[in-house]
C-alpha positions, 0 to 999 in steps of 0.5 A, spaced: 517 441 547 511 445 545 510 445 537 511 452 534 504 455 533 502 455 525 498 460 522 493 460 516 497 464 510 493 466 504 498 466 498 497 469 491 502 467 486 502 465 478 498 459 480 492 463 483 490 463 491 491 458 496 491 458 504 497 454 507 499 453 514 506 455 516 510 457 522 512 464 523 519 461 521 517 458 515 513 464 513 519 468 514 524 463 510 518 463 504 518 471 504 526 471 504 526 466 499 524 470 493 526 477 491 520 482 491 516 478 496 510 482 499 507 480 506 501 483 509 499 482 516 492 485 518 492 489 511 498 492 513 505 491 509 510 488 513 518 488 512 521 481 511 526 484 516 521 485 521 517 479 520 521 474 524 520 478 531 513 480 530 508 478 535 503 474 531 497 471 534 491 466 531 487 471 529 492 475 525 490 475 517 496 474 513 497 474 506 504 472 502 505 474 495 511 471 492 514 471 485 510 475 479 503 474 477 501 474 470 505 469 466 512 469 463 510 473 457 506 478 460 509 485 459 512 488 465 513 495 468 517 499 473 513 500 479 516 505 484 514 503 491 513 507 497 512 503 504 514 502 511 521 500 509 522 506 504 522 507 497 524 502 492 523 500 485 520 493 483 518 490 476 512 487 475 506 485 471 499 489 470 496 483 473 501 483 479 500 490 480 493 489 480 493 484 485 498 488 490 494 494 489 487 490 492 491 486 497 491 492 503 486 497 504 488 504 503 493 502 497 494 508 492 496 507 485 498 513 481 499 512 473 503 518 470 502 522 476 494 521 476 491 517 482 487 511 479 482 506 482 484 499 483 478 497 480 480 500 474 487 498 474 486 491 471 483 494 464 488 500 464 492 501 457 499 501 460 505 503 456 512 501 457 514 508 459 508 509 464 510 512 470 507 508 476 507 509 483 504 504 488 503 506 496 501 500 500 500 499 507 501 504 512 508 508 513 510 510 520 510 503 524 505 500 528 506 505 534 505 512 530 499 516 531 494 515 526 489 520 524 482 520 520 483 523 513 477 525 509 479 523 501 475 526 495 477 523 489 475 520 482 471 514 486 467 519 491 468 521 498 471 516 503 475 516 510 482 513 511 486 512 517 493 513 516 499 516 520 502 523 519 508 520 515 503 516 510 499 523 509 505 526 507 508 521 502 501 521 499 500 528 499 507 528 495 505 522 491 501 526 485 501 533 482 496 538 484 494 534 491 491 539 496 491 538 504 486 542 508 487 541 516 482 545 520 479 548 514 486 551 512 490 549 506 496 546 508 503 546 504 505 539 503 512 541 504 510 543 511 505 537 512 511 532 515 513 537 521 506 540 523 503 539 530 497 534 528 492 532 534 487 527 535 481 533 533 485 535 527 480 535 521 484 533 515 481 533 508 485 531 502 484 532 495 489 527 491 490 528 483 484 526 480 483 522 473 477 524 469 473 530 470 472 535 476 470 535 483 463 535 486 462 538 493 
């Protein structure tokens, strides 16, 4: 009988970062063992419910984040999370929030409705009543069409590939976000139902921290 394939899994927890080998079944059990565990496959957040049936191969980049990072005495904050599984609230330390924001490309963090650079997150002064929202990975599933979105924010100009569902979620994630499709300003409430195609020119200007925009 052929032995199950083992995968390299990067684990980030309170003890630091390590790499272990485990089968898909072991990975699934580990992910389900602790509430709030996150799994990223190829820089996309994956629901633990879907993990057992995923098609993984030896090139898959897998990252697992169990438990809380930052120690038992570190302050914890309520973080609103919008991902492929829907909306939820998780209590985490600032160190864990930073670690998770940096875990997947394109993750966005909003503090008090303003977009915050992940590079600044670790040193920010957070309060107990800070409103924190985290948007990791892609929303819409692996089969949803993706679009190139030009983003102008406090860090400069960049391009991100995202689904229409994620574009809508992120446009609604911060007050004052503007979305342009083919050089026309679009109401965020209409964005989810728009007919976008591969040639659509999409530009987003999300809530900004400190200073104005420079085009």
